[in-house]
C-alpha atoms as one frame of an Amber mdcrd trajectory, in Angstrom:
protein
   0.000   0.000   0.000   2.807   2.582   0.633   3.661   2.370  -3.060   0.146
   3.502  -4.011   0.669   6.766  -2.122   4.151   7.433  -3.477   2.998   7.660
  -7.061   0.311  10.366  -6.843   2.449  12.532  -4.564   5.120  13.336  -7.177
   2.415  14.096  -9.775   0.593  16.345  -7.319   3.857  18.080  -6.411   4.656
  18.580 -10.102   1.188  20.019 -10.760   1.543  22.407  -7.820   4.987  23.549
  -8.960   3.757  24.120 -12.509   0.818  26.205 -11.312   2.991  28.476  -9.146
   5.742  29.241 -11.680   5.123  32.713 -13.043   5.277  33.329 -16.773   8.295
  35.148 -18.117   7.478  38.853 -18.152   8.367  40.808 -21.253  10.321  44.053
 -20.929  10.667  47.141 -23.075  12.891  50.131 -22.300  13.368  53.143 -24.529
  15.272  56.366 -23.839  15.684  59.691 -25.556  18.024  62.606 -25.018  16.059
  65.831 -24.801  17.639  69.249 -25.392  16.008  70.840 -22.348  16.784  70.939
 -18.619  15.315  68.086 -16.523  12.999  70.407 -14.554  11.468  71.719 -17.801
  10.991  68.212 -19.207   9.447  67.032 -15.912   7.101  70.018 -16.040   5.920
  68.731 -19.435   5.582  65.022 -18.625   5.372  64.900 -14.828   1.668  65.551
 -14.467  -0.071  62.189 -14.786  -2.547  63.537 -17.351   0.150  65.628 -19.060
   0.599  62.774 -21.545  -2.380  64.195 -23.417  -0.307  67.282 -24.223   2.715
  65.540 -25.730   1.960  61.964 -26.881   0.767  61.888 -30.499  -1.556  58.880
 -29.962  -3.559  60.575 -27.197  -6.560  62.656 -28.164  -7.694  63.456 -24.627
  -6.807  62.643 -21.026  -9.303  62.800 -18.175  -8.027  62.539 -14.597 -10.063
  60.941 -11.821  -9.530  59.431  -8.399  -9.940  55.805  -7.284  -9.400  55.022
  -3.597  -6.963  57.915  -3.287  -5.006  56.933  -6.415  -4.878  58.983  -9.623
  -6.500  57.314 -12.615  -6.260  58.646 -16.151  -8.626  57.727 -18.949  -6.926
  58.178 -22.300  -8.991  58.588 -25.457  -6.856  57.368 -28.335  -6.760  59.012
 -31.751  -8.522  56.673 -34.129 -10.647  55.180 -31.338 -10.145  53.168 -28.197
  -9.704  53.995 -24.540  -7.001  53.163 -22.010  -7.499  53.430 -18.271  -4.286
  53.687 -16.232  -3.582  54.079 -12.522  -0.582  55.871 -11.054   0.879  53.552
  -8.402   3.876  55.622  -7.320   5.381  59.024  -7.902   8.557  60.809  -6.851
   8.791  64.434  -7.919  12.254  64.745  -6.373  13.764  62.094  -8.662  11.276
  62.989 -11.439   9.570  59.648 -12.074   6.210  57.989 -11.821   5.003  54.412
 -12.228   1.612  53.322 -13.495  -0.366  50.224 -14.435  -2.963  49.625 -17.129
  -6.362  48.846 -15.636  -8.120  48.259 -18.957  -7.674  48.905 -22.640  -7.228
  47.489 -26.131  -3.492  46.732 -25.940  -2.380  43.073 -26.186  -0.824  43.151
 -22.693  -1.643  42.047 -19.146   0.060  42.752 -15.822   1.532  45.920 -17.355
   3.617  48.164 -15.110   5.601  51.081 -16.489   7.857  53.871 -15.258   8.529
  57.195 -16.933  11.594  59.034 -15.596  13.667  62.139 -16.319  17.373  62.458
 -15.434  20.118  64.996 -16.178  22.192  64.163 -19.255  24.952  66.537 -20.306
  23.367  69.964 -20.773  19.915  68.439 -21.254  17.889  65.484 -20.086  17.411
  61.803 -20.660  13.860  60.462 -20.539  13.551  56.738 -19.949  10.294  54.849
 -20.394  10.346  51.227 -19.294   7.703  48.601 -18.781   7.137  44.971 -17.909
   4.098  42.984 -19.017   2.788  39.693 -20.345   1.329  39.221 -23.808  -2.462
  38.891 -23.823  -4.294  37.336 -26.763  -1.324  37.835 -29.089   2.212  36.511
 -29.583   4.979  38.061 -27.460   6.419  39.859 -30.501   3.106  41.621 -31.185
   2.845  42.805 -27.562   6.469  44.000 -27.527   6.045  45.806 -30.873   2.915
  47.586 -29.593   4.634  48.870 -26.448   7.840  49.798 -28.316   5.748  51.798
 -30.784   4.008  53.690 -27.977   7.277  54.501 -26.220   9.164  55.466 -29.386
   6.448  57.738 -30.790   6.024  59.440 -27.413   9.754  59.994 -26.910  10.143
  61.309 -30.463   7.326  63.789 -29.862   8.987  64.964 -26.639  12.303  65.360
 -28.416  10.690  67.304 -31.275   8.821  69.535 -28.799  12.130  70.516 -27.143
  13.652  71.701 -30.440
């Protein structure tokens, strides 16, 4: 009889281990040098709903509050809506982190940080995020996020000229 119990135990242990291993999160990081002082760049991008003033894909940003946290609802040019929540902010180091609550992007468990740092006589803006692909291959999810970051950083760079 002891043998009967030894067989299911390894299978059960294997099933438990498989269910607790997290999927490999995808990462995207993009940076741009901006020909403006960090304080000026932070003034442009630091407000959570300020993205509506500089990102070319955003038609409108509406700020609201959810349990004391800032939530922005982004209306996208061409249709679609993203709802994002700011989860941390540090004005002293000029960065904020946010998550996507809902939207049309092929990502889940998305968490992103936008930061400004001194670089030479100007600034370096770094936008980084981690996420899992949702309903699409990893490459499609990565391409979507890279496109968002790159177009936003290019617009910031062009605005500083």
